[in-house]
N, C-alpha and C positions, 0 to 999 in steps of 0.2 A: 128410299135410297135410290140415288141416280145410278144408272148403269155406267160402267167404265169399259174401255176397250184396250186390249193389249195385242201386240203383234203375236201372231200364231207361230208356234214352233213345231218341229216335226212330230213330237209326241201328241199334238192336237189333231193329227190327221183323222184318227178314228172318231173322236168326238165330232169333228166337223162333218164327217160322212153321216154319222147318226143324226146330227141336227138336220141335215138335208133330208134324210130318210123320213124323219118325223114331221118336219114342217112342210116339205114339198111333196113327199112321197104320195100322200093321198090324191093330190091333184094330177100327178104323173100317172098313177095307177088308174084313175078314172078314165083316162084316154087311151093309154097304151099298155097298162099293166106295169108293175114294177119288176124290172129285170135287174137283180142285185149285181150281177157281174158287169153288165153294161154300165149301170150307174156308177159302180166303183171305178171302172176304167175312165169314165168321163170325169168323175170327181178327181182322180189322180192327175189327169191332164190339166185340169183347171187349178188344182193345188200347186202344180209345178210352174204354171205360167202367170199366176196372179198373186199379188201381195194380200194375204189373208190376215184377218184379225179375229180375235175371240171376244165376244161380248160377255161381260161379267156382271152378275148381280151380287154385290159383295164379293166374296171369293168364289162364288159358284158360276161355272161356265153355263150360259143360257142361250148362246147363239153364236153366229158368225157373220162377218161381212168382209167383202173385198172391195177396195177402192183403188183405182189407178187412172192415170191420165193417158188419153188416147185421142188423136186427131183434134187437139185443141179443146177438149172437154174432160170433165171428170166422169168416170164410169163407176157405177155401183153394181155389184154382182154378189152372188153367194150370200145374200142377206136372209138369214134364217134365224128365227127365234123358236126355241122349243115350245110346243103347244102348251105345256104347263105354265109357261111364263108369258104367253100372249095375252093381250087385252089388259095389261097392267101399265102401259105407257112406255115400255122398254124400247120398242121399235120407234116410236115417236121421238124419244129422247136421243136415240142414236142418230136418227135422221136429222134432228135439229142440230146436233153437233157437226155432222158431215156437211150439211147445207150451210151452216154458219161459216165454216171455213171456206166453202166454195164462194159464198157471197163476198168474203174478205178478199179472195183471190180473183173476184169477178169472173167466175167460171160457170158455164152451163154444166148441168149434171144430167146424165142420161142413164136409163135403166130399162129393163124389160121384164114382163111377167106373163105367165100363162093367162089367157083370156078368162078362164073360168075360176081363177084364183081370186078370192075377194080382197087380196092385199092391195088391189088397185084403189080401193077406197082410202086406204092409208096414204098412198102416194098422192091422191087428189087433194087430201086435206093439207098436204105439205107443198102444194103449188105445182105439182107435176101435171103436164097436159100431154095428151096423146099426139104424137107426131105421125105415127103410122100404125098399121095393124096388118097381120097376115092371118092365115087359118088358125094359128095356135097362140100367137103372142101379140101383146100390146107393147109398143115402143114409146116410151115417155121421155119428156125432157122438162127441166125446170131451169128457167133463166135466173141469173143472179138478182137478188133483191138488195136495195140500199144504194148508197152513193156509188156511182160508177167512176172508175179511174180514167 
């Protein structure tokens, strides 16, 4: 079954925070420890400033993603799949959907991830290349594929 995406509503806030805690939390904790209050406040600010969607496997919420346009490109953030649903192609299917639309719109897609998070392998398989790096993050971009307008 292919995953679907729906626009997040206010009642999805706690699910989205839990998805972040489960999917990203171990990687945050490995470097800084997980401060639930700090992470909840950060999550709230991002929840308010970005258009979030919930990833569904059938009727079951299994993750989140936010996509928005900024500075002439499409940005992906808050892309979390619950660990119990990882490695079943859900992240790849969601990326294919988002990247397909970006290709149609001839848009560059950018995102970032923690350097020690193996999710970079997923992004590399989908054509993302590293543009820059700092002490903690890799900054990636994917150019549009297909006919150019």
